[in-house]
C-alpha positions, 0 to 999 in steps of 0.5 A: 506460456504463449501457445504452449498450453491452453490460455485458460490454464495459464489464466487460471493458475496465474490467478491462483498463484497471484492470490497465494501470497495474500493468504497470510491474512488468515494467520492470527499472530496474536494481536492486531499490531502483529497481524498488521506488521507480519502481513506481506512478510514471509509470504512476500519474500523473494527467497521463500517464493523462489523456493515455492515456485518449482513445487507449484510448477511440479503440481501444475504440470502433473495435474495437466499431464504437461511434464514436458512443460515443467520448466515453462510453468516454473518460470511463469509461476515464479514471475507471477509470485515475484511480480505480485510482491513487486506490485505490492511494493509500489503501494505505501503499506510495506512489503518485506521482500528480503525475509528472512535476511531483513524485515525492512518494509519496502514501500514506494507508495506511488500507487493506491492499493486500488487504482482502476487505471492499472487494474482495468486494462489488465482485466480487458487483456486477460478477458480478450486473450481467453475469449479469442484464444489465439495469438491476437488475444495474447497480443492484447494481453501483452499490450495491456501489460506494457500499458500498465507497467508504463503507468507504474513508471508514470506514478513514480515520476508524478510522485517525484514531481509532487515531492519537490513541490511539497518540500518547497512549500514546507520550506516557504512556510518555515516548517522544518520537517523530519520526514515527508510522505507523498502518496496518491489519494484513492483510485488515482495518481493525479491527487496526492496526499502529503504528510510531513512530521516534526517531533511535536506535530504532523502536517497533512496537505493535498496537491493535485497535478491540475492545481493552478498554483504549485502550493500546498495548504498544510494543516497541523495536528499534535503528534503526541511528543510527550506520549512518544517519549514515555511509550516509544519503547513499548512493543506495539508502539515500537513495531508501528514506528518501525513499520511506518518509517516514523509516520505515526502518532500517539493520543490519550483518549479517556485514559487509554493510549491510541496509536495511529499509522498516519500513512493510510487514511485521511485525518481523522479517519485512518485504517490502522488505529489501535487501542494499545491499553490503559496509559498506566499499563501499556502492554498489559493487554493485547492491542485492538484495531479501531479502524475509522471509515471516512464519510463516503457520501461527502468524501467521494464528491470532495475527491472528484472535485479536488482531483480537478484542482478545485480548492475544496476543504477536506470534508472532515477537519476535526479529529474525534475526541 
């Protein structure tokens, strides 16, 4: 919006429009698995956001008596909505950009969902722009946007570098992986979490850009191949299998089937772990999410040390029974 309108107006409506797509979290689709896979769906679609942007611009321009700026508000708010979804796509979760034409969940996975190196410069730029309320403040804001966009580019290059190291490590250990996930550990793009899958197992490892040697220590876990063969076509399992691009596992616990998305978390604490029902009656009841939180008292010191290349073992190495 440059100087066409007050800086506080642009910041206010940018913040509101930037929040709107994530309001889909208040919608209950009927069960925990559906709530997960339908997040970042229609509300993050290029098509629907493009349709919504002129309506939002019409409302804003009339609230402030700036009808002559309708086209500028339209472009500005469209950019806010679209860049929201593009930024979400940089995380590993999965963003369905092409709804309703495709439900494919796009996820580059090169940045963690919370990264101070990305967020703090943007906050500084916005605060300075509002406080100075002049062209110099807007230049600070533009500089912050350029810096953080370059950071996203850096994250993709770092991810590709770690991907090559991980694949070489798998080959050297004779692990014939079907798929490989390379995504940053929390709050940074220096330490990376790696997950490789085979039909029977998945392997977890970590690599820091500050490690002395380009090697990865892999830890193997059973993936639940027999359970996948038996229950892979069940609705909830099939949904998570597709949404996670195959990075999932099944486990039988006390006669019940546990379904885990392996992309977000750290063994054995995962954000998206579901009890999908009794083994002899999968699908008869709605799945329930059983998120496990890591021990932050031990996890954060480990994270800091591991970022700096200290070869420290993962704090929790044994999965719960």
